[in-house]
N, C-alpha and C positions, 0 to 999 in steps of 0.2 A: 235358786236365785231369788225366791220370794222375800226372804229376810233382807237381802241386799236392796231390792227395789223398795221394800217397805221402809227401810232405814235411810233412804236417800237424803231426807232433810237433815238427819243427824250427821251423815257423812259430809254434807255440804257445810254444816256448822263447824265441824272439826277441821275441815280444810281451811275455812275462813279464819278460824282461830289460830291455826298453825301458821298461816301466811302472815297474820298480824304479829305473832310472836317472832317470826323470821325478820320482819321489818324492824321490830323493836331491837332484836339482836344486832341487826346491821347498824342501828344507830349507836350502839354501845361497843361493838366489836372493834378491835384494834386493826386498822388498815395496814397492809404490808405492801411495800413497793419493791421492785426488782430492777437492777441495772445489770447490763450484759457487756462483756468485753470478748472480742474474738482475736485469737492469736494464731498466726500461721507459723507452723514449725519449720525448722531448717531441713532442707533436703541435702543430706550428706553426699549424695551422688553428683548433684549438679551445682551445689553452692547457691549463691544469691543470683536471682534472675537478672540478666543484662549486666552482670559485673564480671567481665572476663579476667580482671586483674586478680580477683580472689578466688576464681574458679578452682575447685579441688584443693584449695589451701586450708580449708577448715578440717585439718587432719585429725582434730580431736573430737569432732562431732560423730557420734555413733549412730548406727542404724537401728537403735532400740525402738521398740514398739511405742505406739501413741499412748498406750496405757501407762508406760513408765513416766511419760511427761505429765499425765494426769495426776499420778501419785506425787510427782515432784511439786506441782502447783499446790497441792493440798498438804504438803509436808510442813513440819514445824520449822524447818530452816527458812523457807520462803516467807511463811506467815510471821515468824519472829523478825525477819528483816523488814517486813512491811510495817510492823507495829512501831518501829523506830520513827516512822514518818507520820503516824496517826496519833491523835490525842484521845486515847481510849482507856487511860489509866483509871479514870473515875467516871462512872456512869451516874447521871442525875436524871430523875424522872419526876414530872409534876404529878402529884397524886390527886385524883378526883374522887367523887363519891362512889362511882362504880368501876372506874377504869383509871389507868395512868398513862401518861404520855412521856416518852423518852425525849430528853432535850440533848441536842448534839452541839451545834455551833450557835444555837439561839438561846443558850442558858443565860439568864440575866445576871449571873454572878460567876466568879471564878473560884474554884476550890483548890487549895494546896494542902496536902496532908502528908504527914510523915509517920507511918505506922511504927509503933513500939512493940507490937505483939503480932505474931503470925495469924492469930484468930481474927484480926481485923479484916484480913482479905476475904472477899466474897461474902461478907456479912452485910445485912441491910441496916442502914442507919436512917432514922427519920429526922428531917429538918423542918422546923416551923419558923419561917422567915417573916420578920416584921420590918418594913422599911421606915416606919414612923420614927422609931428610936434606933434604927440601924443595928438591930440585934436579931439573934436567932437562938433557937433552942435545939440542941442535939440530943437525940434519944438513941441509945445503943440497943443491941438485941436483948440485953438484960433489963431493959426498961429503965435504965438510969438516965437521968436528964441533966444536961449541962447547958448553961446559958453563956453565950459569947456575943461579941460585937464585931461588926465588919472592920476589916483592916487590922485586927488584933489577933494575936495567937491565942487559941484556946487549948489549954493542956488538959488532957484526960489521961486516965490510967492506960488507955489503949493506944493513943496517938496524940500528935500535935496538929492542930487544925487552924487554918486561916482562910477566911472567905472575903473576897473583894467584889465590889460591884463591877460588872462587865459593861463599861461605858460605851464601847464600840457597838455592842448589840442594842443597847437602849437608844443610841443615836439613830441607828438604822430603822428601828421600829419602836417608837415611844409607847405604843399601845401594850407592850409586853408588861404583864404584872409581875412585880417582884414578890409581893406578899403571897403566902400560900404554904401548902404542905408539900414536901419533896421527899423522895427516897434517894439515898446516896449509897453507892456500892463501890468500894475500892477493889478493883479487879486484880487478881494475881495473874502473872504472865501465863502460867500453865492453863488456868481455867479460861482465860481469854482466848488462848489458842484453840482450846477444845471447843469453845462456843463457835468460833469462826469456822473450824473444820466441820462442825455439825451443820452449819447453815450454807457454807460455800458449796456450790454445785459446779463441778468441772466435768465436762464430757466432750467426746469427739463429735463434731458436726456430722461426720460420715466416716465409716470404716476405711474407705478408700481415699479420703481427702484428709491430709494432715493439718486440720484446723481445729483448734480447741475453743469451746464455748465456756466462758467463765461467768457465772451468775451469782449474785448475792441478794438475799431478800431480807428486809428489815422494815420497821415502821417509819424510819426516817429516810426520805428520798435522797438527801445530800450525802448521808452516810453510806448508802448503797453504792453511789457512784464513786465516792472516795475510796471505798473498800476495794472494789474490783480493779480500779485504775492503779491503786497503790500496790496491790498484790501482783498485778501483771507487770508493773515496772520493777518491782522487787525480783520477780522471776527472771526478767531480762537482765537486770543488773547482776544477779547471782550467776546467770549463765556467762556473762562477759567476764566477771571476776574469776570464776572457776576456770574459764578458758585461758585467761591471762596467767593465772597461777600455774595451770598445767603446762602452758607454753614456756613460762619462765623456768619452771623446774626442769622441763625437757631440754631447754637450751643449755642450762648448766650441766646437765648430765651428758648431753651430746658434746659439749666443749671438752669435758674430761675424757670422754671416749675417743674423740678425734685426736687429741694430743697423745693418748695412749697408743692408738693404732698408727699414728704418724711415726712414733718411735719404733714400733714393730716393723713398719714398712721400711724404714731406713736400715734396721738390722737385717732384714731379708735381702735388701739390695746389696749390702756389704758382704753378706754370706755368698751370694751369687758371684759377685766380683772376685772375692778371694778364691773361690773354687775354680773360676775360669783362669785366673793367673797361675794357680798351683798346678793345674792340669793342662795348661796351654789350650784352652777351649775358647774358640771364638764363636763358631756356630756349629754346634754338634750335629745337627741334622744335615746341614750343607756339607760339613766335612765327611760325614758318613756316606752321603751319596757320592761325593767326589772319589773317596777311597774305594768304594765299591766299583765305580766305573773304571778306575785305574787298575784295580785287581783283575777285572774282567779282560781289560786290554792286555795286561801282562800274561794272563793265562792263554789268551788267544795267540800271542807271540810265542809263548812257550810251546804251544801245540804245533805252530808252524815250524819252529826250530826242530822239534822232535821229528816231524815228518821229513824235514830236509836231511836230518842225520840218518834216518832210515834209508832215504833215497841215495845218499852218498855211500853208505855201506853196501847197498845193493849194486851200485855202479862200480864200486871198487872191486867187488867179487866178480862181476861180469867181465870187467877189463882184465883181471888176472886170469880168469878162466878162458877167455876168448880173444886173446891177443892175436892168434893166428887166423881166426875166422871173424874178425871184427865186423865186416860188412854184414855177415849173417845175423849177428846179435842185434844190430841196430838199436842200441840202448836209447831209451827215451827218458831223459832226466831234465829236470827244470832248474837244477842247481847251477849248471854251467850254461847259462843262456846269454852270456855276454858275447861281444864280437870276437874276442880272442879265442874263447872256447869254440865258437862256431867255426872260425878259420882253421883251428887245429883239427876239428872233426873232418872238415872238408879236405884238409891236407892229407890226413891219414887215409881217408877213403880214396883219394887220388893216387897215393903211393901204393895202396893195396891193389888198386886197379892196374897201375903200371906194372907192379910185380907180376900180376897174373898174366899180363900181356908178355912180359919177358920170359916167363916160364914156358910159354908156348914155343919159344925159340932157343932158350938157354936152360941150363941146369941151374939148380939152386946154389951151386958153387961158383957160378959165374960172377965175374967182377961186378957187372952191372946189377945183378940181383943182390950181391952182397952189399953194394952201396945203398940200394933201396932198403934192405933190411936194417942197415945201420941207421938210416934216417928214421925208419919206423921205430926202432928201439929208442932213439933219442926223443922222438915225439911221445912215445908211450911212457917213458921215464918222466918226461916233463909233466905229462898228464897225470900220472900217478902221484907225483910229488905235489902237483896242484890239488888233486883230490885229497891228499893227506893233509895239506895245509888248510884246505877249506873245511875239512872235518874238524881239525883242531879248533879252528875259529868258531865253527858252529857249536862245538862242545863247550867252548869257553863262554860263548853267549848263553848257551843253555844253562850252564851251572850258575852263571851270574844272575840270570833271570829267575832261576829257582830260589836263590838266596833272597832276591828282592821280593818275590812272592811270599816267602816265609816271613820276612820282616813285616810286610803289609798285613798278613794274616795275624801275626803276633800283636800288632797294634789293635786289631779288632777285639782281642780278648779284654781290653780295658774299656771298650765302649759300653757294655751293660752297666758297669760300675759308674761310669761318667753319666750315662743317660739316666740311671736310677736316681743318682744324687741330684742331677740337674732337674729331674722331674719333681722331686720332693721340694727342692729349693724354689723352683718356679711355681709349684702349687701353693706353697706357703706365701710366696710373694703375691700371687693372684688373689688368694683368699684375703690377705690383709688389704690388698688394693681394692677389692670389691667392697669390703666392710668400710674401708675409709671413704670410698666414693658414696656409699649408701648413707653413712653418717653425715657426710658433708651436705648431701641433698636434703636429708631430714632436718639438719641444722638450719639450712636456708628456709625451709618451709616453716619451721618452728619460730624463727626470728620474724618472718612475715606475719604469722598468726599472732605473735606477741605484739608486734607493732600495730596490727589492725585492731583497734579497740572498738569493734562493731559487733553486733549480735546478728547471727544468722536466723534467729527467731524474730518475728515481726508482729507488732500489734496492728491489725488491719481495721479494727473498729473499737473505738474507745467507749467507755461507759458514760452514758448521759444521765443527768438527774431526771428520774422518772416523774411524770406529772399525773399519771393515773395508777391507782393501786391494782395489784394483781390478785390480791385476796383480802377479804372475802369477795367473791363475785356475786353482786346483788341478784342478778337473774337466776343464777344457779341456786343460791340460798332460798330464794322465794319459790322456785320450782320444787326444790327439795322439801321445803316446808309444806307446800301443797300436797306433794306425794306422800309425805309422812302423815299428813292429816287424813288423806284418803285411806292409808293403811290403818291408822288408828280408828277411824270411823267404822271401817269394815270389821276390824277386830272387836270393837265394842258391840256392834250389831250382832255378830255371831256369838259373842260371849254371852250376851243377854239371852239370845235365842236358845243356847244350849243350857244355860243356867235355869231358865224357866222350865225346860224339859216337858213341854206340853204334848198332847197326843197328836195334834196337827192334822193328821190324815189317817185313812184306813190302813195304809201300809205299816205305819208305826204301831197301830193297835194290834194287827195280826202278828207282828214280830214278837210281841211281849205277852200275848194272850191267845187262848184257843177259842174263846167265845166269839161267835160270828157277829158281823155287823149287819143288822137287818136293813137299816135305811140311813141315808146321809142327807141331812137337812142343810142346804146352803144358807148363807146369810140373807135374811128376808128383809127387803127394804119397805115393802108396802103390803096391804091386804090382798091385792090381786095375786102377787107372787105367793103369798101364804096359802091361798086357796088351791092354786095349781099344785104346789108341793105336797100338801097334806091330802088332797084328793087322790093323788097318785099313791101315796103311802097307804091310804085306806083301802084302795083297790087291791094293793099287794096283800094286805091283811085278809081281805075278803077271798082272794084267790087261794090263799093258804089256809082258808077255813078258820081264821082266827076271829071272825066277826059273827060266828054262829050264835044262836039263841043261848043266852046265859054266859056269854064270853066276858071275862074280867081281865082287863089289861092294866097293869100297874106301871106307872111312869116313875122311875126312881133315879137318884143321882147321889154323888158323894157329898156335895155341898150345895148351898143355895146359888142362885143366879147362873145355873148351868143350862137353863132353858126348859125346865120341866113344865112350868106354867104354860108357856107358849105352845109346846108340843102337845100337852094334854088337851088344851083348848082347841088346837087345830085338828087333832084327831077326832075329838068329839063332834066338831062341826062337820067334818067330812063324813063321819059315820051317820050323822043325821041326814046328810044329803043323800046317802045311799038308802034312806028309808028305814033306818034302824032306830028303835026307841032307845035313846041314849041317855045315860046318867053320868054326870061328872062328879065324882066323890072328891071333896077337898079336905085334906087332912089337916092343913095348917091355916085354914080360913083365908087363903089368898084371894078367893073369889067372893068374899063377903059383900053383900049389898049389890051384887052384879047379876044381871039376867041376860040369857041368850035365847034366841029363837030355836025351838025344837030340842033344847038341851035342858035337862033337869039338874040343877046344882044342888048337891047334898053336902052339907057340912058334917063331916064325920064326928067331930067333938060334940055337936049339938044333937045329932040323931042317935049316937051311941057313945055316951060319955065314958063307958067302961070298955071301949074298943081295944084297949091294951090287954084285956083278958081274952085268951084264945077262944074260950067257949062263947063268950058274948060276941066276939068278932065273927066267929063262924056262923052264928045264927043270923047276924046282921047281913052278912054277905049272901047267905042262902035266900034271904028275903029280897035282896036287891036283884039277884039273878032271875027270880020269878017275875019281878015287875018290869024289868028292862031287858032289851035284846043285848045291848052292849053297855058295859060299865067301864068307864075310864077312871082310874084312881091316880090322883096326883099325890104321890107319896112324900113323906118328910125326908130330909137328907139323912143318909145312913150314918154319916160321921157325927151327926148331932143327936140322933135318936135311934137307938138300936131296935125300937119297937117297929121300925119300918120293915123289919124282916117278917113280922107276922102278916102284914098285908101282902108281901111278896109270896108267902106260902099259900095264900088263898087265891092267887091269880092264876088264870089259865095261860097267860103270857106276860112275862116281865120284860119290859123295855127299859134298859139302863141307859140313861142319857150321859154322853161324854161331850164336853164342850172343847173345841179345838184350841180355844184361847185361855181356858181356865183349868181344865182337868189335867192334873199331872200324870205323866206317862207311867210312872212307877206304880200308880194306884190301880191300873187296869188288871194287874196280876192278882189283886185281892179278889176280883170277881170270880176267877177260876177256883180259888181256895174256898170262896163262899159257896159255889156250886157243889163242890165236893163235900164240904162240911154239912150243908143244909139239905143236900139232895135236890137242889133246884136246877133241873135240867132245861127249864123253859126260859132261860135268860138269854136275851139278845141285846146288842148295842144299837143305839141310835146316835149317830155322830152329828152333833149340832154345830152349825157354822163351819161346815166342811171346807178345809183349805182356805179359811178366811185370814187374810194378812192385812190388817188395817195399817195405815201410815202412822208414823210417829205423831204427825200433826193432829190427826183425828183422835188418836188416843189422848194426846195432851188436852185437846178440846173437851173430850168426854170427861177426863179427870177434873178439869176446872169446873165443868157444869155440875158434877156430882159434889164437888167441894162446896160450891155455892148453895146447892140444895140442902146439904147438911148444915151449913152455917145458918141458912134461913130457918131451918127446922129448930135449931137450938135457940135462935132468937124468939121464935114463936112459942 
């Protein structure tokens, strides 16, 4: 985070700059306005609320999804219908220096154009209008110019054009300027529809609520309101027209079908009537039930007659066999249960009893007995004749009833045929009757829907002329500009940080090099801090026995201004504090004409002019070691003078200075190579200005001061 905090001033500047640019953009950006219409869709299940007259009569409204209505509103059919009521054939825009403004109903002149070539459509034409001489110059896309006058037809190879002053607009607002540069575009219908479809926003307010939100956004407020209102009205009108057309077509179809099925129904009625007359059928079901009931009764009667015949035969046999012992037989028959038969039976029994009594006194040949036998014979003969006649009568009835039953059963053989044909005829009749009734009902519904010229869709909120733009949003643009400024500032700070690729801290050094870091020197603000830091470093050297008698410590670096001078002088002073006889060898005379207490300054070029010769340098260094306890050598930059390697080879300890703000990270690797190539194992790093991150402001101030110093030096 150090680069971030260090670069806060730059970040603030970039944020301020981006905010200023955002405000400039807002001044030139084209403002867009939005107008909204809300449409409640028809509910095909319930019809219109509180309108019982038309409830469920909107038979042509489907239960399609809301998405289908959204697509319908955005369709070419509806938009094309709306364009008939909007004057959008020619778009005129006033052209400014950096932007242009579309003129809708406030255009100071009217343009009438008749294209002669299709390439005229959707092409941009430039108009330069001058009200002084009532003239204008038309420039086509091919940069051909044509001069024309107001209220006169201008004929060009592409079109015929006439421009008139719009007096109504100028009367409303006399401040409108007529002179100026304009752009004119003759819109083709397809491109205009495509433009509207791209901008028109239709969506459902909620998935569960059948309400559509229709919005249109453009730079002209009045155009937004006109567009959404006209499209919504066109949608409603198209709905009514389509409903009327569908109802009218359906009514015509239903009239034809009703006539057709009316004829079929009449034919079915005639077929049933003819079949009834031909087969003598009134009510087949009722007749069937009646005949079945009669047949059952006849069969019951037949069964009774059959039982009576059996009884008569049995009685006749009894009488024939038991004339002499009639009282013993005591026949029980129900056939002769009338008063006469009862009296005959009683009479026979009385005569039989009287005969029995007479036989007690007389013989069977006695006159009285013979008289009684004669009476009994007469009675028996009468009874037998009666039984015989009764049997004949029962047999006649039995035969007649059998024939009647046979005739009735024969009639039942035709019933399946009649019933089957009647069922088919009645089924055809019922089918035609049901279809006829259904068509009559639908015909009535269709006629009502045709007569009801209302829409079951409803505009519940009309579009108003907007007064405030919806885009661009000033607060959002300014906040976005500030945020982008923040990102840009952070990006620049870290980009510079990584492009500089400095050592920065010990961690970075150890990642790229095996040479250890002996000491880290922080940024020193004053002499007191310098004493504390270098005294500690000197003690560390003493503990490690690097300040013994004859010790030579070389302070080296890659380039100038990495801190060699400060570190060499600081170590020399601290060594002197420790009681060491200290010499400070200056290779490049940076300490010339300077003196320090307890430190002997030796200018190497002065005391050993041939120091770049190894033998001469070696003799010089042996002499120094004998005279002083500690020798601090401020070496020349390695990148500027390769002879610095000779001094490093004569040192007992080489401290290589790396500056966190100046030394490039890639150079530390060369120290390892140098150790391997030259056999210098006694090299260690001193990190100057450890983790020092000055602010951009302080660096700028430092740069300005240096620039002034250089400028003054040049003048001097």
